C-alpha positions in Angstrom: -139.3 102.7 -196.9 -140.7 101.1 -193.0 -142.8 103.4 -191.3 -141.8 104.5 -188.1 -144.3 103.9 -185.4 -144.1 104.8 -181.6 -146.6 104.3 -178.7 -147.7 107.3 -176.9 -146.1 108.0 -173.9 -149.1 108.5 -171.6 -149.7 104.8 -172.2 -145.7 103.5 -172.0 -145.8 105.4 -168.5 -149.1 103.2 -167.4 -147.3 99.8 -168.4 -144.0 100.9 -166.7 -142.0 101.1 -170.3 -140.0 103.6 -171.8 -139.5 104.5 -174.9 -136.6 102.4 -175.9 -138.1 99.7 -174.8 -141.2 100.6 -177.5 -138.3 101.1 -179.6 -136.7 97.6 -179.1 -140.2 96.2 -179.3 -141.1 97.4 -182.9 -137.6 96.6 -184.2 -138.3 93.1 -183.1 -141.7 92.9 -184.4 -139.7 93.9 -187.7 -137.0 92.0 -187.8 -138.9 88.4 -186.5 -136.2 87.0 -184.6 -132.5 88.2 -184.2 -129.6 88.3 -181.8 -128.5 91.2 -179.3 -126.2 93.6 -181.8 -128.3 93.0 -184.6 -131.1 94.6 -182.3 -129.2 97.3 -181.0 -128.1 98.1 -184.7 -131.9 98.0 -186.3 -133.0 100.5 -183.2 -130.0 102.7 -183.8 -129.1 102.3 -179.9 -125.5 101.0 -177.9 -125.9 97.5 -176.8 -125.8 98.7 -172.9 -129.2 100.1 -173.7 -130.9 97.7 -175.8 -129.6 95.1 -173.2 -131.6 97.2 -170.6 -134.8 98.0 -172.9 -134.9 93.8 -173.7 -134.7 93.1 -169.9 -137.3 95.2 -168.7 -139.7 93.7 -172.0 -138.5 90.3 -170.7 -139.9 91.2 -167.2 -143.6 92.3 -168.9 -143.4 89.1 -170.9 -143.2 91.1 -174.0 -140.3 89.3 -175.2 -138.7 85.7 -175.2 -135.6 84.2 -176.3 -134.0 80.8 -177.5 -130.5 80.3 -176.7 -128.5 79.0 -179.8 -125.4 77.6 -180.4 -123.1 80.8 -180.6 -126.1 83.5 -179.3 -129.2 84.3 -177.8 -131.8 85.3 -180.0 -134.7 87.4 -178.9 -138.6 87.6 -180.6 -141.5 89.4 -179.8 -144.7 88.2 -178.6 -147.6 89.0 -180.6 -148.9 92.7 -179.9 -152.1 91.2 -178.0 -150.0 90.6 -175.2 -149.9 94.2 -174.7 -153.5 94.2 -173.0 -152.3 90.9 -170.6 -149.9 93.4 -169.5 -152.3 96.3 -168.9 -155.0 94.2 -167.5 -152.1 92.9 -164.8 -151.3 96.3 -163.7 -154.7 97.0 -163.5 -155.3 93.9 -161.7 -152.4 95.1 -159.6 -153.7 98.5 -158.9 -156.9 96.9 -157.7 -154.9 94.6 -155.3 -152.8 98.1 -154.1 -156.4 99.9 -153.9 -157.6 96.9 -151.6 -154.6 97.2 -149.2 -154.4 101.0 -149.0 -157.9 100.7 -147.1 -156.1 99.1 -144.5 -152.7 101.1 -144.7 -154.3 104.6 -144.9 -155.8 104.6 -141.2 -152.5 103.6 -139.7 -151.1 106.4 -141.6 -153.2 108.9 -141.0 -153.0 108.1 -137.0 -149.0 109.2 -137.8 -149.8 112.8 -138.5 -149.0 114.9 -135.9 -147.1 112.3 -134.0 -143.8 114.7 -133.4 -146.1 118.1 -134.3 -144.4 119.5 -131.3 -141.1 119.8 -133.5 -141.3 123.2 -135.7 -141.3 123.1 -139.1 -138.5 125.4 -140.3 -138.1 126.6 -143.9 -135.6 129.0 -146.0 -135.9 131.6 -148.5 -133.2 133.1 -150.3 -133.1 136.3 -151.9 -135.7 138.4 -153.6 -137.4 135.8 -155.4 -137.2 133.9 -152.1 -138.7 136.5 -150.1 -141.5 137.4 -152.5 -142.5 133.6 -151.9 -142.4 134.1 -148.4 -144.2 136.9 -148.2 -147.1 135.1 -150.6 -147.1 133.1 -147.7 -148.4 135.4 -145.2 -150.8 136.3 -147.4 -152.2 132.7 -147.8 -152.2 131.7 -144.7 -153.6 135.2 -143.0 -156.3 134.9 -145.6 -157.2 131.7 -144.3 -157.4 133.2 -140.4 -160.7 134.3 -139.4 -159.7 137.8 -138.6 -157.6 138.3 -141.6 -154.8 139.8 -139.7 -151.0 139.4 -139.2 -148.6 141.4 -137.3 -145.4 142.8 -138.6 -142.3 144.7 -136.9 -141.4 146.8 -139.8 -137.8 148.5 -139.6 -136.6 150.9 -141.7 -133.3 149.3 -142.1 -134.4 146.7 -145.0 -137.9 148.5 -145.5 -137.2 149.3 -149.6 -135.2 145.9 -150.3 -138.4 144.3 -149.0 -140.5 146.5 -151.3 -138.0 146.0 -154.2 -138.8 142.1 -153.8 -142.5 142.7 -154.3 -143.4 146.0 -155.6 -147.0 145.6 -155.8 -147.4 143.6 -152.6 -149.5 146.1 -150.4 -152.0 145.9 -153.5 -152.6 142.4 -153.8 -152.7 142.4 -150.0 -155.6 144.6 -149.9 -157.2 143.0 -152.8 -157.3 140.1 -150.5 -158.5 142.2 -147.5 -155.6 140.8 -145.3 -155.3 143.8 -142.7 -151.8 144.6 -140.8 -150.8 145.6 -137.4 -147.2 147.0 -137.7 -144.8 148.1 -135.0 -142.4 150.9 -137.1 -139.1 150.7 -136.0 -136.6 153.3 -137.5 -137.9 156.8 -139.6 -140.1 156.5 -142.0 -143.1 154.2 -142.8 -146.6 154.5 -143.9 -150.2 153.4 -143.9 -151.4 152.0 -147.2 -154.9 150.8 -146.6 -156.2 147.9 -144.5 -153.1 148.3 -142.0 -152.2 150.6 -138.7 -148.9 151.5 -137.5 -147.5 152.4 -134.4 -143.6 153.8 -133.7 -141.5 152.0 -131.1 -138.5 154.3 -132.1 -138.7 157.2 -134.7 -134.4 157.1 -134.9 -132.9 153.8 -134.5 -134.0 151.1 -136.9 -133.6 147.1 -136.4 -131.6 144.8 -138.9 -134.7 142.2 -139.3 -138.6 142.0 -139.9 -140.0 140.4 -138.1 -144.0 138.7 -139.4 -146.1 137.1 -137.1 -148.6 135.4 -139.0 -150.9 132.4 -139.1 -149.1 129.7 -136.8 -146.0 130.9 -138.2 -143.4 133.3 -137.7 -141.1 134.5 -140.6 -137.5 136.6 -140.0 -136.8 138.5 -143.1 -132.7 140.2 -143.1 -130.2 141.0 -145.7 -126.4 139.9 -145.4 -123.6 142.5 -146.1 -124.3 142.7 -149.6 -127.9 143.5 -148.8 -129.0 140.3 -150.8 -132.4 139.3 -148.7 -132.9 136.3 -147.1 -135.8 134.8 -144.6 -136.6 131.6 -142.5 -140.2 130.8 -141.6 -140.8 128.9 -138.0 -144.1 127.0 -138.0 -145.0 126.4 -134.6 -148.3 127.0 -133.0 -146.6 127.8 -129.3 -144.0 130.1 -130.5 -146.4 131.7 -132.9 -148.6 132.4 -130.1 -146.0 133.5 -127.9 -144.9 135.9 -130.3 -148.2 137.9 -130.9 -148.6 137.8 -126.7 -145.6 139.7 -126.8 -146.7 141.9 -129.8 -150.1 142.5 -128.4 -148.7 143.6 -125.3 -146.4 146.3 -127.0 -149.1 147.1 -129.3 -151.5 148.4 -126.5 -148.8 150.0 -124.8 -147.5 152.1 -127.6 -151.2 153.0 -127.9 -151.7 154.9 -124.7 
């Protein structure tokens, strides 16, 4: 019985080879020399797959061939050639690192060239809105004040709470503070937050979070399915903060 041998996939990836390439190579080592059809049969591959593997092995100089009268016969190079392939890859990586020394500063200079364009991200469903809420906590915890602002509407408050029931627990663990302008009836404080009412009667269809350099809008469709959008733009967010803070001050008088 022929002993089955495989090459570790991590080694293959480093050599830019695939598992089928290793299978064809080891098959050729056993066969010695063979045409494509015989190789495919012995490796239990279709001819197209075997041929593609042979092309990659030829490029890697792990396989050579001889044209006979009716067929092209392939044979595997000695396994020691693998070490040469690894050395060539290593030298190529060293050359790439050297060239990147000049490329990276140029790429770095491109950062912020289009910074005036807001970055917009869409979130869908409860899982998406939960990801949005995680972003609120993550970005706010990076700020000096660790404070975000929110327009909290009774219209979708329960839907948002259902998306992440332990949200306020996690928020308090991170020491993230909130200023909430409530729109509509209900609503309460949970700790590390303050709330003022714009209206005790009429609700709004959208939650608005103002945090870090982002403004987020969360709403529900006609089937009560949540969706959200974040806009990352320092100027837009600064404007939203100014409007919120002016209204906050007015509601406190």
